Biopython code that builds the backbone (N, CA, C, O; Angstrom):
import numpy as np
from Bio.PDB.StructureBuilder import StructureBuilder

atoms = [
    (1, "MET", "N", (156.722, 59.807, 134.498)),
    (1, "MET", "CA", (155.816, 60.873, 134.137)),
    (1, "MET", "C", (154.447, 60.542, 134.705)),
    (1, "MET", "O", (153.972, 59.421, 134.527)),
    (2, "ILE", "N", (153.820, 61.449, 135.360)),
    (2, "ILE", "CA", (152.491, 61.276, 135.968)),
    (2, "ILE", "C", (151.445, 61.824, 135.023)),
    (2, "ILE", "O", (151.540, 62.957, 134.552)),
    (3, "GLN", "N", (150.440, 60.996, 134.752)),
    (3, "GLN", "CA", (149.321, 61.429, 133.916)),
    (3, "GLN", "C", (148.325, 62.155, 134.759)),
    (3, "GLN", "O", (147.938, 61.674, 135.824)),
    (4, "LEU", "N", (147.889, 63.337, 134.291)),
    (4, "LEU", "CA", (146.838, 64.059, 135.017)),
    (4, "LEU", "C", (145.463, 63.445, 134.738)),
    (4, "LEU", "O", (144.566, 63.480, 135.581)),
    (5, "HIS", "N", (145.321, 62.882, 133.536)),
    (5, "HIS", "CA", (144.072, 62.246, 133.134)),
    (5, "HIS", "C", (144.376, 60.902, 132.517)),
    (5, "HIS", "O", (144.394, 60.787, 131.292)),
    (6, "PRO", "N", (144.614, 59.883, 133.318)),
    (6, "PRO", "CA", (145.024, 58.565, 132.756)),
    (6, "PRO", "C", (143.924, 57.946, 131.893)),
    (6, "PRO", "O", (144.224, 57.209, 130.954)),
    (7, "GLU", "N", (142.667, 58.233, 132.194)),
    (7, "GLU", "CA", (141.585, 57.658, 131.375)),
    (7, "GLU", "C", (141.645, 58.194, 129.950)),
    (7, "GLU", "O", (141.489, 57.443, 128.987)),
    (8, "ASP", "N", (141.875, 59.501, 129.825)),
    (8, "ASP", "CA", (141.981, 60.103, 128.494)),
    (8, "ASP", "C", (143.159, 59.535, 127.756)),
    (8, "ASP", "O", (143.067, 59.247, 126.563)),
    (9, "ALA", "N", (144.282, 59.367, 128.454)),
    (9, "ALA", "CA", (145.485, 58.759, 127.794)),
    (9, "ALA", "C", (145.198, 57.350, 127.340)),
    (9, "ALA", "O", (145.666, 56.943, 126.276)),
    (10, "MET", "N", (144.445, 56.593, 128.109)),
    (10, "MET", "CA", (144.110, 55.213, 127.746)),
    (10, "MET", "C", (143.221, 55.178, 126.492)),
    (10, "MET", "O", (143.446, 54.372, 125.589)),
    (11, "VAL", "N", (142.239, 56.035, 126.448)),
    (11, "VAL", "CA", (141.331, 56.117, 125.283)),
    (11, "VAL", "C", (142.160, 56.495, 124.051)),
    (11, "VAL", "O", (142.002, 55.876, 122.999)),
    (12, "ASP", "N", (143.028, 57.483, 124.158)),
    (12, "ASP", "CA", (143.872, 57.855, 123.032)),
    (12, "ASP", "C", (144.758, 56.690, 122.550)),
    (12, "ASP", "O", (144.917, 56.467, 121.350)),
    (13, "ALA", "N", (145.319, 55.967, 123.504)),
    (13, "ALA", "CA", (146.148, 54.838, 123.136)),
    (13, "ALA", "C", (145.350, 53.732, 122.481)),
    (13, "ALA", "O", (145.834, 53.098, 121.544)),
    (14, "MET", "N", (144.158, 53.487, 122.944)),
    (14, "MET", "CA", (143.282, 52.500, 122.314)),
    (14, "MET", "C", (142.916, 52.918, 120.880)),
    (14, "MET", "O", (142.896, 52.086, 119.973)),
    (15, "LEU", "N", (142.636, 54.183, 120.688)),
    (15, "LEU", "CA", (142.288, 54.631, 119.350)),
    (15, "LEU", "C", (143.486, 54.625, 118.404)),
    (15, "LEU", "O", (143.330, 54.362, 117.211)),
    (16, "ARG", "N", (144.705, 54.917, 118.935)),
    (16, "ARG", "CA", (145.907, 54.803, 118.105)),
    (16, "ARG", "C", (146.135, 53.405, 117.661)),
    (16, "ARG", "O", (146.491, 53.168, 116.507)),
    (17, "GLY", "N", (145.935, 52.441, 118.572)),
    (17, "GLY", "CA", (146.062, 51.037, 118.238)),
    (17, "GLY", "C", (145.036, 50.571, 117.198)),
    (17, "GLY", "O", (145.350, 49.827, 116.269)),
    (18, "TRP", "N", (143.820, 51.032, 117.389)),
    (18, "TRP", "CA", (142.756, 50.681, 116.429)),
    (18, "TRP", "C", (143.079, 51.309, 115.067)),
    (18, "TRP", "O", (142.869, 50.667, 114.037)),
    (19, "ARG", "N", (143.577, 52.535, 115.041)),
    (19, "ARG", "CA", (143.960, 53.158, 113.803)),
    (19, "ARG", "C", (145.050, 52.349, 113.093)),
    (19, "ARG", "O", (144.969, 52.111, 111.888)),
    (20, "ALA", "N", (146.051, 51.937, 113.838)),
    (20, "ALA", "CA", (147.142, 51.148, 113.256)),
    (20, "ALA", "C", (146.595, 49.812, 112.687)),
    (20, "ALA", "O", (147.011, 49.360, 111.621)),
    (21, "GLN", "N", (145.670, 49.210, 113.418)),
    (21, "GLN", "CA", (145.076, 47.961, 112.956)),
    (21, "GLN", "C", (144.322, 48.150, 111.642)),
    (21, "GLN", "O", (144.404, 47.321, 110.736)),
    (22, "GLN", "N", (143.594, 49.247, 111.560)),
    (22, "GLN", "CA", (142.837, 49.514, 110.309)),
    (22, "GLN", "C", (143.736, 49.843, 109.141)),
    (22, "GLN", "O", (143.461, 49.468, 108.001)),
    (23, "MET", "N", (144.844, 50.568, 109.442)),
    (23, "MET", "CA", (145.796, 50.892, 108.394)),
    (23, "MET", "C", (146.468, 49.653, 107.856)),
    (23, "MET", "O", (146.739, 49.546, 106.660)),
    (24, "SER", "N", (146.739, 48.700, 108.765)),
    (24, "SER", "CA", (147.379, 47.458, 108.350)),
    (24, "SER", "C", (146.472, 46.620, 107.432)),
    (24, "SER", "O", (146.942, 45.769, 106.677)),
    (25, "ARG", "N", (145.173, 46.884, 107.519)),
    (25, "ARG", "CA", (144.240, 46.173, 106.681)),
    (25, "ARG", "C", (144.027, 46.921, 105.347)),
    (25, "ARG", "O", (143.280, 46.463, 104.483)),
    (26, "GLY", "N", (144.693, 48.071, 105.198)),
    (26, "GLY", "CA", (144.652, 48.820, 103.943)),
    (26, "GLY", "C", (143.447, 49.739, 103.791)),
    (26, "GLY", "O", (143.087, 50.116, 102.677)),
    (27, "LEU", "N", (142.842, 50.089, 104.880)),
    (27, "LEU", "CA", (141.681, 51.020, 104.808)),
    (27, "LEU", "C", (142.192, 52.423, 104.501)),
    (27, "LEU", "O", (143.316, 52.773, 104.859)),
    (28, "LYS", "N", (141.361, 53.223, 103.836)),
    (28, "LYS", "CA", (141.739, 54.567, 103.478)),
    (28, "LYS", "C", (141.688, 55.478, 104.708)),
    (28, "LYS", "O", (140.966, 55.211, 105.668)),
    (29, "GLU", "N", (142.452, 56.530, 104.657)),
    (29, "GLU", "CA", (142.540, 57.504, 105.766)),
    (29, "GLU", "C", (141.144, 58.117, 106.059)),
    (29, "GLU", "O", (140.775, 58.296, 107.219)),
    (30, "GLY", "N", (140.392, 58.428, 105.012)),
    (30, "GLY", "CA", (139.082, 58.972, 105.232)),
    (30, "GLY", "C", (138.147, 58.075, 105.965)),
    (30, "GLY", "O", (137.346, 58.536, 106.778)),
    (31, "THR", "N", (138.229, 56.816, 105.699)),
    (31, "THR", "CA", (137.407, 55.830, 106.398)),
    (31, "THR", "C", (137.793, 55.750, 107.874)),
    (31, "THR", "O", (136.939, 55.749, 108.760)),
    (32, "ILE", "N", (139.079, 55.686, 108.108)),
    (32, "ILE", "CA", (139.600, 55.587, 109.490)),
    (32, "ILE", "C", (139.250, 56.848, 110.267)),
    (32, "ILE", "O", (138.805, 56.759, 111.411)),
    (33, "ALA", "N", (139.444, 58.028, 109.666)),
    (33, "ALA", "CA", (139.186, 59.267, 110.363)),
    (33, "ALA", "C", (137.703, 59.397, 110.690)),
    (33, "ALA", "O", (137.352, 59.887, 111.764)),
    (34, "GLY", "N", (136.822, 58.963, 109.778)),
    (34, "GLY", "CA", (135.400, 59.053, 110.058)),
    (34, "GLY", "C", (134.985, 58.154, 111.208)),
    (34, "GLY", "O", (134.160, 58.532, 112.040)),
    (35, "ARG", "N", (135.551, 56.987, 111.248)),
    (35, "ARG", "CA", (135.257, 56.045, 112.350)),
    (35, "ARG", "C", (135.760, 56.593, 113.695)),
    (35, "ARG", "O", (135.082, 56.489, 114.718)),
    (36, "GLU", "N", (136.954, 57.174, 113.666)),
    (36, "GLU", "CA", (137.500, 57.735, 114.909)),
    (36, "GLU", "C", (136.656, 58.905, 115.385)),
    (36, "GLU", "O", (136.392, 59.042, 116.579)),
    (37, "ARG", "N", (136.230, 59.754, 114.444)),
    (37, "ARG", "CA", (135.339, 60.883, 114.849)),
    (37, "ARG", "C", (134.057, 60.372, 115.513)),
    (37, "ARG", "O", (133.601, 60.934, 116.509)),
    (38, "LEU", "N", (133.484, 59.305, 114.956)),
    (38, "LEU", "CA", (132.279, 58.727, 115.487)),
    (38, "LEU", "C", (132.505, 58.245, 116.934)),
    (38, "LEU", "O", (131.691, 58.525, 117.814)),
    (39, "ILE", "N", (133.582, 57.539, 117.169)),
    (39, "ILE", "CA", (133.907, 57.073, 118.507)),
    (39, "ILE", "C", (134.117, 58.214, 119.475)),
    (39, "ILE", "O", (133.633, 58.172, 120.606)),
    (40, "ARG", "N", (134.850, 59.253, 119.030)),
    (40, "ARG", "CA", (135.104, 60.398, 119.901)),
    (40, "ARG", "C", (133.779, 61.129, 120.229)),
    (40, "ARG", "O", (133.587, 61.554, 121.368)),
    (41, "ARG", "N", (132.878, 61.279, 119.259)),
    (41, "ARG", "CA", (131.602, 61.908, 119.501)),
    (41, "ARG", "C", (130.760, 61.101, 120.484)),
    (41, "ARG", "O", (130.117, 61.662, 121.372)),
    (42, "PHE", "N", (130.771, 59.800, 120.319)),
    (42, "PHE", "CA", (130.042, 58.950, 121.209)),
    (42, "PHE", "C", (130.575, 59.056, 122.637)),
    (42, "PHE", "O", (129.809, 59.137, 123.597)),
    (43, "HIS", "N", (131.866, 59.053, 122.752)),
    (43, "HIS", "CA", (132.512, 59.195, 124.086)),
    (43, "HIS", "C", (132.123, 60.537, 124.725)),
    (43, "HIS", "O", (131.823, 60.611, 125.916)),
    (44, "GLU", "N", (132.136, 61.602, 123.894)),
    (44, "GLU", "CA", (131.749, 62.916, 124.411)),
    (44, "GLU", "C", (130.254, 62.898, 124.847)),
    (44, "GLU", "O", (129.907, 63.462, 125.885)),
    (45, "PHE", "N", (129.410, 62.270, 124.077)),
    (45, "PHE", "CA", (127.968, 62.197, 124.384)),
    (45, "PHE", "C", (127.718, 61.457, 125.644)),
    (45, "PHE", "O", (126.952, 61.926, 126.486)),
    (46, "THR", "N", (128.337, 60.302, 125.821)),
    (46, "THR", "CA", (128.074, 59.492, 126.977)),
    (46, "THR", "C", (128.840, 59.944, 128.211)),
    (46, "THR", "O", (128.405, 59.703, 129.337)),
    (47, "ASN", "N", (129.979, 60.599, 128.004)),
    (47, "ASN", "CA", (130.846, 61.067, 129.074)),
    (47, "ASN", "C", (131.265, 59.864, 129.940)),
    (47, "ASN", "O", (131.388, 59.972, 131.160)),
    (48, "GLU", "N", (131.477, 58.730, 129.283)),
    (48, "GLU", "CA", (131.932, 57.516, 129.941)),
    (48, "GLU", "C", (133.120, 56.975, 129.238)),
    (48, "GLU", "O", (133.295, 57.237, 128.048)),
    (49, "TYR", "N", (133.967, 56.215, 129.929)),
    (49, "TYR", "CA", (135.129, 55.588, 129.352)),
    (49, "TYR", "C", (134.820, 54.119, 129.025)),
    (49, "TYR", "O", (134.046, 53.465, 129.723)),
    (50, "PRO", "N", (135.432, 53.623, 127.962)),
    (50, "PRO", "CA", (135.176, 52.200, 127.634)),
    (50, "PRO", "C", (135.759, 51.263, 128.670)),
    (50, "PRO", "O", (135.631, 50.045, 128.543)),
]
sb = StructureBuilder()
sb.init_structure("model")
sb.init_model(0)
sb.init_chain("A")
sb.init_seg("    ")
for serial, (resi, resn, name, xyz) in enumerate(atoms, 1):
    if name == "N":
        sb.init_residue(resn, " ", resi, " ")
    sb.init_atom(name, np.array(xyz, "f"), 0.0, 1.0, " ", f" {name:<3s}", serial, name[0])
structure = sb.get_structure()
C-alpha cells in the first residue's frame, strides 16, 4: 500500500504509540485526549513535522 502522505501517517503512528504509553501508565482518557489535542494544534500552527 502506498501512502499519499507518509508524514501524516508517521505523526498519527507516533501519537497512537504515545497514547498507548500513557494508557499503560493508567492516565485518564480526558488527560490523554487533551494532550493529544495540544500536540495536534501545535503541529497545525507550525505546519512542521517532528
